[in-house]
matplotlib code that plots the C-alpha trace (Angstrom):
import matplotlib.pyplot as plt

x = [99.5, 100.7, 101.2, 97.5, 96.5, 97.4, 98.9, 97.9, 100.6, 98.2, 96.3, 97.4, 97.1, 98.0, 95.4, 93.3, 95.3, 98.8, 97.3, 96.3, 99.7, 101.6, 100.0, 96.3, 96.8, 94.0, 94.5, 94.0, 96.7, 99.1, 98.2, 98.8, 102.3, 103.0, 102.1, 104.3, 107.2, 106.6, 106.5, 109.7, 111.6, 110.2, 112.7, 111.5, 112.7, 114.9, 113.1, 114.6, 114.9, 113.5, 110.4, 110.0, 110.0, 107.5, 105.2, 105.5, 104.5, 101.6, 100.4, 100.5, 98.8, 96.0, 95.6, 95.4, 92.8, 90.3, 89.8, 90.6, 93.4, 95.5, 93.4, 90.0, 87.3, 86.5, 83.8, 80.6, 78.5, 75.4, 72.0, 69.1, 67.3, 69.1]
y = [75.9, 77.9, 81.2, 81.2, 83.7, 87.3, 88.7, 92.4, 94.6, 97.0, 94.4, 93.2, 89.5, 89.1, 88.1, 90.8, 90.5, 90.9, 93.8, 95.5, 95.0, 96.2, 99.3, 99.3, 100.8, 100.1, 99.9, 103.6, 104.5, 101.8, 103.2, 106.9, 105.6, 103.7, 106.7, 109.0, 106.6, 106.3, 110.0, 110.5, 107.9, 109.0, 110.0, 111.6, 109.4, 111.2, 112.4, 112.9, 116.7, 116.3, 114.4, 117.1, 119.8, 117.9, 117.5, 121.1, 122.2, 119.8, 121.1, 124.6, 124.0, 122.2, 125.0, 127.5, 125.5, 124.9, 128.6, 128.3, 129.1, 126.6, 125.6, 126.8, 124.6, 124.5, 127.1, 125.4, 127.0, 128.6, 126.9, 128.6, 127.3, 129.9]
z = [143.2, 146.2, 144.1, 142.8, 145.4, 145.5, 148.7, 148.9, 150.6, 152.1, 154.0, 157.6, 157.7, 161.3, 163.9, 165.5, 168.8, 166.9, 164.9, 168.1, 169.7, 166.7, 165.4, 164.8, 161.4, 158.9, 155.1, 154.6, 157.0, 155.4, 151.9, 153.2, 154.3, 151.1, 148.8, 150.8, 150.5, 146.7, 146.1, 148.2, 146.2, 142.9, 140.2, 137.0, 134.0, 131.5, 128.2, 124.9, 124.3, 120.9, 122.3, 125.0, 122.5, 120.3, 123.2, 124.3, 120.7, 120.7, 123.9, 122.9, 119.7, 121.5, 124.1, 121.4, 119.5, 122.4, 123.2, 126.9, 128.9, 131.1, 134.0, 132.8, 131.3, 127.6, 126.7, 125.4, 122.8, 123.9, 122.9, 121.8, 124.8, 127.2]

ax = plt.figure().add_subplot(projection="3d")
ax.plot(x, y, z, "-o")
ax.set_aspect("equal")
plt.show()
């Protein structure tokens, strides 16, 4: 069962000496590079215009029903304790 173990791509499995000689990058630095690469390569998938229109309408209805503007938190009712 050689495939029973997961090999995480963000970890460096080299020895400490190899790691120091190569780059000394920790998992956070490698993760940062990975996310930058993924963002740069991202292509937004195509969305059917009818689906987009339905979603836009749904969002508009939800925003108008909550009593808040985009970016604002929903207003909580005042309690009698205040």
